[in-house]
N, C-alpha and C positions, 0 to 999 in steps of 0.2 A: 224861715223856710223849711216845710217837712217836704222829707224824702219819698215819692215812693216805692210801693213795692219792687217794680221793675228797677228802679234808680240802684236797692238797694242791693238787688242780684248782680248788679253792674259792678257796685266797690267791689262785693266778695269777689267776684270774679277776678276784678283787679286785684286786689290782695292775694290770692292763692294763686293768679301767677307768679306774681312777685315774690313774693315767699317761696312756691315750688324753682321758682327761677335762682332765688339769693342762695340756696341749698344746693342749687346743683353745682356751680360754678364752685365753691371751695372742693366739693366731692372731686369733678373732676382736674382739679388743681394737685388736689393729695393724689388721685392716680397717676398723673401725669409724673407728679414728683419719683414717686415708687416706681416706676417704671423706667425712669431715669438713672435712679439707682441702681438697678437691677442689670442698664446695659450697662452702665459705668462698672460694674463690680465685672461683666463677663467680659467686657474690653480688657479690663486689668488679669483677668484671669487669663486671655487668650494672647495676651500678652507675653505675661509671663512663661507661656508653656510653648509659644513660639522663640522667647529669647534663649529659653535652656536647650532647646533641639537646632537651632542654629548655631550654636557654641561648637555641637557634635558635628552637625552636615548643612551645608546649604541645600542641596537639593529634597533631602529630606524633609526640613523646615520649610520648602518654598510647597511642597507635596500636603503636609500636614494643615498648613494657612488657606490651601484652595480648599480641602478638604473639611474644612470646618466653618469657612465663609459658604461653602454648598448646602452645610447642614443647617447655616443660619437662614437661608433665602429661601430654603425647600420648606422649614419649619415654619417662617414667616406668612407664605402662601398657604400653607396648611390654615395657620391660623386665622388669617383674613375669609376663607374661602367657606371654612367652616361656623365662625362668630360672627361675620360682617359681610355677608354674600353681596350684598345693596352696593357696599363697599368694590368689589369685584367684577361686577357685573354691571356697573355703571353703565358701561357701552352700551348694554342692549335697548335700555331704555331707552338712549339715544337712538337707536335705529328701529325704535317703533315710535319717535317722535313724528315722521314723516308722515305714520299712516292714521296716529290720531289725530294730526293736523287734519289731515284730508276727510276723516270721518267727521268732524267740526265742522267745516267747511261744506262738504255736502248737505247735512242736515240743516244749514245755515241757508246755504242757496235753494233748499225745497220749499222751508218756509217759506224764503220770501217770494218763492214762485206761488204762493197761495196755495201748496199744497196740505192737506190738513191732518191732522196728527195721526187719522187710523189710515189714511193711505199710505203717510210716511212709514208707520208698522210695517206693513204689505210692503212696500219696496222693499225695505230691508230684509225680510224674511226671503224673497224673493232671489236677491242678490246674495245671501249667504246660501241659498241651496245651487247656486250658479256659481259659487266658490268665489267669490269677489273677498281678498282678503280685508278691504277697510270695514265692511260691513259684518264682519265678524268680532269687530272692538266694539260693535255696540249692544249693550247685554239687554236692554228693552227700551221701548218708546213709550212713556207715561203721557197718556193726551190731556190735555188741559192748560190753561197758561199759570205762571206760577203766581204766587201772592203771597205779601210778606202781611204775617199775622199782625196785627196790633197788641199791645203790650196794654193790657185792661189792668190798670191799679185799683188793687181793694181800698176803701179809704172807711 
């Protein structure tokens, strides 16, 4: 059995995805290992400092303990907001989810009622001018049916 060009493209894409995922997992594991080692070393340092301070005064040990934990919390908040803002703002996407669902539903209803693409584009522009937040999520209306292109194999 001879494999066509499309079949070869699918096999190559699968191999590339498999290779990337196989190399991503060990790298992620190594990063987690080094982060764990760093956290454990910091926890050991914090325990050592706290033990030395508590030997002298419980109140000052408690104050230092609270200050160290506040620094840790605020530094982790800073790191997350600077380097992974999607993790810090995931509730923002959930908030917009209702608007996105409403926009998709309104387009589906308009098309089901027989509205053509040009009228739909005009309606979206009109609703944007009025200040409706739902059409504001629709960037543009592309007229015409969606068609899948067949794969033409070379022989």
